[in-house]
Backbone as CSV, one residue per row, in Angstrom:
resi,resn,N_x,N_y,N_z,CA_x,CA_y,CA_z,C_x,C_y,C_z
1,MET,0.820,-1.141,0.046,0.102,0.030,-0.026,0.932,1.291,-0.025
2,PRO,0.556,2.223,-0.817,1.397,3.406,-1.007,1.320,4.219,0.222
3,LYS,2.390,4.817,0.625,2.392,5.741,1.829,1.807,7.130,1.407
4,VAL,1.032,7.638,2.266,0.458,9.006,2.076,1.376,9.993,2.574
5,LYS,1.795,10.893,1.603,2.671,11.995,2.019,1.902,13.159,2.589
6,PRO,2.249,13.466,3.893,1.534,14.694,4.493,1.903,15.957,3.703
7,HIS,0.940,16.796,3.522,1.163,18.029,2.838,1.961,18.998,3.770
8,ARG,3.084,19.406,3.262,3.963,20.322,3.981,3.779,21.737,3.668
9,ALA,3.435,22.491,4.572,3.317,23.949,4.333,4.637,24.646,4.539
10,ARG,4.838,25.631,3.670,6.013,26.476,3.755,5.950,27.352,4.942
11,PRO,6.992,27.437,5.807,6.883,28.311,6.912,6.909,29.802,6.326
12,SER,6.026,30.622,6.900,6.063,31.993,6.539,6.650,32.810,7.689
13,LEU,7.266,33.905,7.345,8.022,34.775,8.322,7.392,36.160,8.257
14,ASP,6.758,36.612,9.325,6.089,37.857,9.269,7.181,38.997,9.607
15,MET,7.468,39.769,8.627,8.491,40.815,8.822,8.112,42.090,9.581
16,THR,6.830,42.169,9.863,6.320,43.369,10.434,6.978,43.725,11.751
17,PRO,7.090,42.777,12.683,7.894,43.086,13.964,9.401,43.588,13.733
18,MET,9.944,42.942,12.733,11.374,43.268,12.490,11.478,44.712,11.933
19,VAL,10.523,45.120,11.062,10.548,46.506,10.559,10.210,47.472,11.646
20,ASP,9.333,47.110,12.488,8.985,47.970,13.668,10.234,48.190,14.588
21,LEU,10.907,47.074,14.833,12.128,47.235,15.607,13.206,48.161,14.980
22,ALA,13.367,47.977,13.644,14.307,48.767,12.965,13.999,50.239,13.052
23,PHE,12.684,50.621,12.848,12.286,51.982,13.030,12.414,52.510,14.394
24,LEU,12.156,51.706,15.358,12.367,52.038,16.765,13.798,52.386,17.062
25,LEU,14.746,51.525,16.542,16.171,51.765,16.779,16.692,52.963,16.028
26,VAL,16.231,53.286,14.846,16.588,54.482,14.086,16.091,55.678,14.878
27,THR,14.860,55.632,15.262,14.264,56.741,16.002,15.052,57.035,17.315
28,PHE,15.359,55.926,17.994,16.103,56.118,19.285,17.482,56.689,19.099
29,PHE,18.181,56.255,18.115,19.476,56.881,17.882,19.415,58.316,17.414
30,MET,18.404,58.609,16.665,18.175,60.019,16.159,17.927,60.893,17.357
31,LEU,17.198,60.455,18.343,16.781,61.333,19.466,18.034,61.520,20.481
32,ILE,18.797,60.463,20.647,19.878,60.587,21.663,21.167,61.067,21.134
33,SER,21.307,61.149,19.772,22.587,61.567,19.243,22.732,63.076,19.399
34,LYS,23.971,63.468,19.643,24.253,64.941,19.744,25.206,65.309,18.704
35,PHE,24.866,66.122,17.873,25.668,66.515,16.695,26.816,67.470,17.138
36,ALA,27.974,67.311,16.621,29.029,68.248,17.026,28.701,69.575,16.379
37,PRO,28.950,70.691,17.065,28.717,72.003,16.434,29.728,72.279,15.406
38,GLU,29.249,73.045,14.379,30.226,73.401,13.301,31.201,74.381,13.852
39,GLU,32.513,74.173,13.509,33.555,74.976,14.092,33.831,76.111,13.049
40,VAL,34.247,77.257,13.633,34.594,78.366,12.831,35.844,78.100,11.976
41,VAL,36.812,77.470,12.568,38.010,77.110,11.878,38.330,75.614,12.025
42,VAL,38.813,74.961,11.068,39.136,73.544,11.169,40.637,73.437,11.429
43,VAL,40.997,72.623,12.450,42.374,72.515,12.774,42.754,71.024,12.752
44,ASP,43.936,70.722,12.398,44.472,69.401,12.395,45.339,69.180,13.619
45,THR,44.733,68.553,14.611,45.428,68.421,15.980,46.518,67.308,15.890
46,PRO,47.615,67.533,16.677,48.609,66.540,16.761,48.106,65.254,17.442
47,SER,48.766,64.174,17.271,48.305,62.939,17.882,49.016,62.615,19.240
48,SER,48.410,61.891,20.045,49.005,61.434,21.343,48.351,60.100,21.711
49,THR,48.871,59.507,22.818,48.367,58.260,23.279,47.581,58.526,24.563
50,SER,47.300,59.709,24.890,46.525,60.073,26.176,45.059,59.660,25.913
51,ASP,44.455,59.132,26.945,43.087,58.704,26.797,42.170,59.350,27.820
52,ILE,42.550,60.618,28.214,41.728,61.476,29.137,40.599,62.140,28.253
53,LYS,39.351,62.004,28.718,38.257,62.575,28.027,37.894,63.887,28.617
54,LEU,37.498,64.839,27.796,37.152,66.215,28.264,35.702,66.192,28.644
55,PRO,35.292,66.981,29.595,33.878,67.066,29.892,32.965,67.588,28.856
56,GLU,31.794,67.172,28.870,30.763,67.598,27.875,30.371,69.058,28.036
57,SER,30.415,69.518,29.347,29.869,70.910,29.525,30.884,71.550,30.530
58,ASP,30.705,72.865,30.742,31.587,73.614,31.611,33.038,73.575,31.120
59,ILE,33.293,73.870,29.864,34.601,73.898,29.222,34.849,75.095,28.305
60,ILE,36.000,75.682,28.470,36.491,76.741,27.619,37.473,76.044,26.524
61,THR,37.183,76.274,25.306,38.065,75.742,24.317,38.706,76.862,23.523
62,ILE,39.969,76.930,23.626,40.762,77.964,22.855,41.440,77.254,21.682
63,THR,40.999,77.682,20.516,41.550,76.942,19.229,42.533,77.884,18.656
64,VAL,43.744,77.347,18.286,44.712,78.118,17.568,44.942,77.444,16.272
65,ASP,44.732,78.195,15.115,44.928,77.670,13.809,46.343,77.719,13.336
66,LYS,46.665,77.314,12.224,48.069,77.246,11.696,48.617,78.616,11.480
67,THR,47.764,79.672,11.355,48.314,81.077,11.158,48.474,81.757,12.520
68,GLY,48.062,81.086,13.579,48.313,81.637,14.896,47.094,82.522,15.573
69,ARG,45.964,82.432,14.755,44.766,83.131,15.158,44.118,82.300,16.324
70,ALA,43.576,82.991,17.340,42.934,82.359,18.508,41.397,82.432,18.321
71,PHE,40.722,81.374,18.570,39.225,81.351,18.594,38.799,80.843,19.956
72,TYR,37.646,81.513,20.403,37.192,81.212,21.836,35.862,80.645,21.792
73,ALA,35.676,79.575,22.590,34.410,78.877,22.670,34.192,78.450,24.102
74,VAL,32.997,78.672,24.565,32.604,78.281,25.953,31.206,77.620,25.865
75,GLY,31.022,76.637,26.598,29.800,75.845,26.653,28.668,76.499,27.495
76,GLY,27.497,76.329,27.130,26.340,76.684,27.982,25.851,78.076,27.595
77,GLN,24.590,78.159,27.212,23.957,79.454,26.821,23.936,80.510,27.958
78,GLN,23.631,80.002,29.144,23.591,80.962,30.294,24.901,81.477,30.570
79,THR,25.880,80.689,30.567,27.304,81.057,30.759,27.729,82.113,29.747
80,ARG,27.330,81.864,28.498,27.649,82.866,27.422,26.920,84.195,27.593
81,LEU,25.720,84.138,27.969,24.976,85.414,28.227,25.610,86.231,29.393
82,ALA,25.983,85.604,30.505,26.531,86.238,31.619,27.908,86.775,31.235
83,LEU,28.620,86.029,30.412,29.969,86.397,29.963,29.930,87.639,29.085
84,LEU,28.933,87.709,28.204,28.792,88.825,27.309,28.483,90.083,28.092
85,ASP,27.592,89.974,29.062,27.320,91.179,29.975,28.503,91.670,30.629
86,LYS,29.267,90.718,31.225,30.492,91.147,31.974,31.571,91.802,31.064
87,MET,31.708,91.228,29.866,32.695,91.847,28.877,32.149,93.179,28.355
88,ALA,30.900,93.238,28.143,30.268,94.541,27.726,30.498,95.664,28.726
89,ALA,30.356,95.287,30.026,30.625,96.276,31.050,32.066,96.627,31.183
90,LYS,32.941,95.726,30.966,34.287,95.994,31.125,34.815,96.848,29.936
91,TYR,34.373,96.655,28.688,34.820,97.310,27.617,33.797,98.487,27.284
92,LYS,32.775,98.756,28.066,31.864,99.790,27.908,31.143,99.752,26.553
93,LEU,30.563,98.606,26.269,29.909,98.356,24.961,28.428,98.024,25.325
94,ASN,27.522,98.228,24.445,26.094,97.957,24.543,25.660,96.989,23.409
95,PHE,25.233,95.805,23.868,24.693,94.839,22.927,23.148,94.735,23.030
96,THR,22.580,94.668,21.882,21.079,94.590,21.830,20.649,93.211,22.214
97,ALA,19.415,93.072,22.530,18.796,91.769,22.921,18.966,90.689,21.854
98,ALA,18.822,91.159,20.544,19.027,90.222,19.468,20.528,89.751,19.372
99,GLN,21.429,90.736,19.574,22.851,90.359,19.536,23.190,89.407,20.642
100,LYS,22.635,89.670,21.858,22.889,88.719,23.010,22.335,87.339,22.731
101,GLN,21.221,87.281,22.009,20.661,85.931,21.693,21.500,85.278,20.662
102,GLN,21.947,85.988,19.670,22.901,85.391,18.785,24.209,84.869,19.420
103,PHE,24.723,85.629,20.329,25.907,85.260,21.079,25.639,83.999,21.874
104,ALA,24.491,83.916,22.485,24.164,82.674,23.318,24.181,81.442,22.476
105,THR,23.720,81.565,21.258,23.669,80.376,20.296,24.982,80.167,19.523
106,MET,25.848,81.042,19.572,27.058,80.936,18.827,28.067,80.010,19.547
107,GLU,28.686,79.057,18.881,29.578,78.200,19.601,30.947,78.758,19.877
108,SER,31.535,79.441,18.786,32.865,80.015,18.963,32.978,81.224,18.086
109,PHE,34.046,82.046,18.366,34.255,83.214,17.578,35.723,83.518,17.676
110,GLY,36.149,84.446,16.672,37.567,84.843,16.647,37.739,86.306,16.133
111,VAL,37.199,87.115,16.931,37.239,88.642,16.528,37.525,89.412,17.858
112,PRO,38.223,90.521,17.673,38.232,91.431,18.898,36.868,91.902,19.228
113,ILE,36.716,92.219,20.480,35.401,92.572,21.055,34.844,93.757,20.307
114,GLU,35.681,94.673,19.800,35.119,95.869,19.089,34.467,95.400,17.788
115,GLN,34.845,94.287,17.175,34.145,93.851,15.948,33.075,92.790,16.229
116,LEU,32.843,92.448,17.535,31.853,91.465,17.863,30.484,91.835,17.536
117,GLN,30.067,93.075,17.701,28.730,93.565,17.372,28.359,93.346,15.917
118,SER,29.388,93.681,15.030,29.241,93.551,13.574,29.061,92.098,13.225
119,LEU,29.850,91.213,13.895,29.791,89.715,13.585,28.422,89.210,13.956
120,LEU,27.892,89.641,15.142,26.627,89.229,15.624,25.402,89.679,14.788
121,ASP,25.619,90.784,14.004,24.504,91.330,13.143,24.510,90.527,11.912
122,LEU,25.454,89.756,11.542,25.382,88.888,10.331,24.477,87.675,10.598
123,SER,23.941,87.147,9.478,23.181,85.920,9.547,24.144,84.723,9.815
124,PRO,23.679,83.607,10.297,24.586,82.499,10.568,25.351,82.019,9.271
125,GLU,24.770,82.115,8.065,25.439,81.728,6.836,26.510,82.719,6.563
126,GLU,26.267,84.020,6.768,27.234,85.028,6.487,28.381,84.997,7.474
127,ARG,28.061,84.607,8.763,29.083,84.439,9.821,30.049,83.358,9.504
128,LYS,29.578,82.297,8.867,30.485,81.160,8.541,31.522,81.632,7.489
129,ARG,31.016,82.539,6.560,31.917,82.964,5.497,32.777,84.192,5.910
130,ALA,32.509,84.758,7.019,33.236,86.019,7.418,34.584,85.650,7.840
131,GLN,35.514,86.556,7.412,36.850,86.358,7.767,37.149,86.920,9.260
132,GLN,37.511,86.062,10.133,37.730,86.393,11.483,39.179,86.461,11.826
133,PRO,39.639,87.628,12.300,41.114,87.828,12.546,41.640,87.121,13.773
134,GLY,40.781,86.616,14.646,41.223,85.998,15.821,41.113,86.940,17.073
135,VAL,40.891,86.314,18.212,40.951,87.079,19.497,42.298,87.528,19.832
136,PRO,42.537,88.809,20.060,43.908,89.288,20.341,44.404,88.717,21.729
137,TYR,45.651,88.287,21.695,46.319,87.725,22.882,47.658,88.254,23.030
138,ASP,47.983,89.344,22.408,49.398,89.857,22.501,49.500,90.641,23.879
139,SER,50.755,91.102,24.174,50.921,91.783,25.464,50.270,93.128,25.601
140,VAL,50.086,93.776,24.455,49.456,95.117,24.459,47.855,95.096,24.604
141,ASN,47.283,94.112,23.800,45.795,94.064,23.754,45.452,92.535,24.050
142,ASN,45.464,92.116,25.353,45.182,90.694,25.569,43.720,90.495,25.955
143,GLN,42.911,90.508,24.909,41.397,90.323,25.189,41.226,88.813,25.478
144,LEU,42.001,87.965,24.995,41.744,86.551,25.345,41.806,86.306,26.784
145,GLY,42.847,86.963,27.535,42.838,86.821,28.909,41.621,87.339,29.678
146,ASP,41.102,88.431,29.116,39.906,89.042,29.707,38.675,88.065,29.512
147,TRP,38.526,87.450,28.308,37.417,86.461,28.112,37.589,85.319,29.113
148,ILE,38.779,84.870,29.294,39.042,83.675,30.126,38.600,84.061,31.607
149,MET,39.101,85.144,32.108,38.863,85.591,33.459,37.309,85.850,33.709
150,GLN,36.703,86.465,32.760,35.236,86.758,32.899,34.438,85.512,32.791
151,THR,34.827,84.563,32.051,34.165,83.212,31.994,34.353,82.552,33.321
152,ARG,35.538,82.627,33.941,35.741,81.912,35.213,34.958,82.736,36.313
153,TYR,34.766,83.987,36.221,33.882,84.675,37.172,32.427,84.267,37.000
154,SER,31.958,83.952,35.793,30.605,83.613,35.485,30.352,82.120,35.856
155,ASN,31.412,81.278,35.638,31.251,79.879,35.956,32.551,79.279,36.593
156,PRO,32.693,79.394,37.901,33.982,79.049,38.569,34.493,77.638,38.292
157,LYS,33.530,76.659,37.970,33.944,75.241,37.742,34.338,74.924,36.332
158,VAL,34.518,76.004,35.468,34.849,75.766,34.113,36.271,75.267,33.955
159,LYS,36.458,74.337,33.027,37.781,73.800,32.780,38.275,74.445,31.388
160,ILE,39.596,74.446,31.191,40.091,74.992,29.949,40.862,74.040,29.148
161,ALA,40.625,74.106,27.770,41.344,73.206,26.944,41.902,74.017,25.731
162,ILE,43.077,73.696,25.291,43.678,74.322,24.164,43.733,73.325,22.982
163,LYS,43.193,73.731,21.836,43.180,72.917,20.693,44.027,73.570,19.608
164,GLY,45.244,73.172,19.452,46.267,73.765,18.498,46.321,73.014,17.229
165,ASP,46.568,73.630,16.167,46.703,72.969,14.874,48.219,72.374,14.953
166,ASN,48.312,71.221,14.258,49.563,70.543,14.138,50.695,71.428,13.493
167,ASP,50.241,72.324,12.644,51.200,73.195,11.875,51.335,74.549,12.510
168,ALA,50.656,74.824,13.670,50.724,76.089,14.331,52.130,76.291,14.797
169,ASP,52.584,77.610,14.776,53.990,77.775,15.232,54.032,77.779,16.756
170,VAL,55.186,77.394,17.280,55.266,77.302,18.764,55.057,78.567,19.461
171,PRO,55.478,79.759,18.958,55.255,80.982,19.743,53.730,81.295,19.901
172,ALA,52.968,80.882,18.919,51.513,81.168,19.088,50.930,80.390,20.255
173,ILE,51.255,79.118,20.301,50.773,78.238,21.397,51.357,78.761,22.812
174,LYS,52.647,79.107,22.754,53.341,79.638,23.878,52.580,80.927,24.410
175,GLY,52.120,81.793,23.464,51.496,83.027,23.808,50.158,82.690,24.500
176,VAL,49.373,81.681,24.049,48.142,81.371,24.691,48.377,80.817,26.079
177,ILE,49.496,79.922,26.206,49.788,79.360,27.534,50.281,80.509,28.478
178,LYS,51.053,81.459,27.945,51.460,82.542,28.793,50.260,83.385,29.262
179,THR,49.347,83.627,28.363,48.112,84.259,28.750,47.381,83.570,29.957
180,LEU,47.288,82.217,29.914,46.746,81.497,30.952,47.559,81.587,32.281
181,GLN,48.815,81.479,32.178,49.714,81.515,33.310,49.740,82.857,33.977
182,ASP,49.673,84.000,33.111,49.554,85.312,33.692,48.367,85.500,34.534
183,ARG,47.377,84.710,34.327,46.112,84.870,35.117,45.978,83.692,36.127
184,LYS,47.128,83.174,36.428,47.272,82.116,37.477,46.379,80.890,37.112
185,VAL,46.312,80.552,35.833,45.634,79.344,35.324,46.655,78.410,34.891
186,ASN,46.990,77.477,35.771,48.111,76.528,35.422,47.592,75.085,35.175
187,ARG,46.327,74.943,35.198,45.744,73.609,34.887,44.893,73.727,33.640
188,PHE,45.282,73.087,32.587,44.472,73.100,31.345,44.893,71.842,30.590
189,ASN,43.965,71.563,29.638,44.207,70.375,28.780,44.618,70.709,27.376
190,LEU,45.346,69.867,26.709,45.679,70.030,25.292,44.887,68.987,24.559
191,ILE,44.131,69.478,23.533,43.319,68.514,22.783,44.145,67.953,21.688
192,THR,44.180,66.590,21.532,44.919,65.898,20.567,44.047,64.805,19.889
193,ASP,44.478,64.262,18.807,43.875,63.035,18.216,44.479,61.835,18.855
194,MET,43.605,60.871,18.951,43.977,59.555,19.578,44.948,58.833,18.561
195,GLU,46.005,58.300,19.205,46.962,57.497,18.353,46.925,56.169,18.974
196,VAL,46.949,55.153,18.136,46.898,53.691,18.617,48.130,53.449,19.418
197,LYS,47.954,52.912,20.589,49.089,52.547,21.404,49.721,51.293,20.906
198,PRO,51.093,51.291,20.847,51.705,50.059,20.319,51.531,48.915,21.377
199,ARG,51.352,47.729,20.898,51.224,46.631,21.731,52.508,46.005,22.070
200,ASN,52.682,45.625,23.393,53.976,44.944,23.696,53.756,43.465,23.571
201,LEU,54.663,42.844,22.773,54.491,41.423,22.656,55.461,40.593,23.414
């Protein structure tokens, strides 16, 4: 007698839960990701094997490009607003409410304080294209030191980091370090790229 073959049904796989999971993951990563702010000047930092991480907030970043220009950045909108008020009082300048709002949202800048109002009046697109001469830090007109001290008065727990270009000349970096040391700031970090540590075999 012939054997009866049972009818075999092909297994079906419902992809709906898999697609739902994929969209949930994409949404999750979009919501938690923090995009790096666009920098005014791009620098190629030297490499090192240090693995110390900088804090996400309460940090001053002084960027020195290969031509020796200094750019100043400080985190936190409230800190930036308080800082601008202190610098305006020190240099006897008046900023409008719109200029203060622009400064609060601006990540970094590289102009003398006398030119800051005209920079703040530009649109964000025009500001990206504007040529910024750098914050002065020479011995005659050391505005960088004033920015640092006023920031520290506004936020005493702020940390300082110097981000120098690999091709920046040594006197430019020394000038920034001297500005810090003249204001009794002897603890600061140097921002570098990570270099792979050689393995000992």
